[in-house]
C-alpha angles and dihedrals in degrees: 000000000000090000091052092052091049091053091046093053089041090057092048090049091047092055092045094049091047092054090039089059091055091044097050093044091050091050092047093052094047100255123142117245113189102175137035112179138166110216133006137256126035116020115248100178138350143169130196122226115177111314094340131084114209122195155120129265131202103254108066097200100116137313143245146210117216110220115186112252097013091108104072091213095052119115110224122217115237093243090058096055110122093030099069126112093234092058095053126101121258096260092054092048090049093051091050099047095040097044091079092050092048091053091067094055093043091051092047091051094051092046091054090045092051092049092048096048105029111019097031129199128271111241125188115239135198090249116109114240097180140358123224104230102197143002123246090269091057097253118137119259120238092248093053093046091049093051098246108164138196109272095033114131113214111227106166138007115202090341094309114123113231116203097176143019091260089062091047091053092045093053094046094047092049094061109053112177093000129125111240137177117239118199112202136175111234122178091340095311131098116242127188117216132182121219133178103215120224119241114230133174114261129207092261093060094258133098132273133192121248130196106172108235133130116216124232121235130218133199113248121195125186128223114249095258094051090043091057090058094041093049092050090050090049092053089049092050091047090051092052094046092047092050091052093046092048092051091049090049096050096041092047098040093107091053090047092054091047091049091049091053093046094043094237097163096184093053091046093055095050093077126352142145122254125215125209086266091059094043092053089049091050088048090056089054093051091069089088089063097046139257092288091062091050092050092047088053088058089050091052091049090052093052092048093049091046092053091045091055090051092064104119095235122118127271092025116094090255088054093053089050091049091051091048090050091048091051091048093050098041095038095227139082119274118254106263091202090062094046096054097067091046091051091048092052092047092048093048090048092050091048093050091046089051093049090048091049093050091047092051093045090054099040101031109020120194113253122199114224 
């Protein structure tokens, strides 16, 4: 359950930081922000500091900052003229609308950096953690028969040096039923063992060799310089994966709805949205993989939400930027009458997507394997 709570608080922090980005950018560029709320709907609690009211509302599905003049239909009081969003230059509007988006990528970067330098990642080694003694039928495994023991570090298999567990597995699988020499390091000395590998069926219908050992893992932490590069690469990889997943979700949404109605579980699980309920449930399951995995899940959520907000459809942040860019290029304000239907469609789509996500997370929850 700890992983679920970490993800829950991570989502709350993500929303708060996103809106905080808009808020701080608005303040820095001289705009007036009158509300800063987490959630929507009925007000549960609030406090006023200066010209801004801060608080929490009943429906915890996001948050918002009310900046004077950002709503094209809003009537602006005379005393607020000069401090409205609509009166600001293109660069100021861009900073305000994109600050929230940027917060997601910054947060993701620092999470990856923290995991790389402090938490560390678990890497499989060539050292044996445990030996499987027997098969289900009671027969002795090759490792047990050869005398392989916990703590042995595998150095060579049939004369081939193995630098990582991938190489160990590849060499073992390549010799089904064959007798091989295994050179291990034991208590500082090299020992040569002989094992006749078992021959098991593989997924392709052929045979694979089997020894019967479980590898040990070790925690690897990067120095800050290496972690900077690694974290940047991780954000880039997450961006690519999120872009691909988002495209699959949108292009396959019709099939997903049809699969949901028909109850086709396999089709549903191929590509689907996840609500905060589902994300918290997934977070609870990540405990088995360690705190680093849970934190990286929060980083991935941040990247996906950041990309989603970049979609150039009003009233998303990307839509506000697109409108500001249009006004800069054309030299005139956008037609509010044309923006309203687009905003309505986008809002309806987001509501339906959210409802679908909640329904699937309740009736067909995601299970990590």
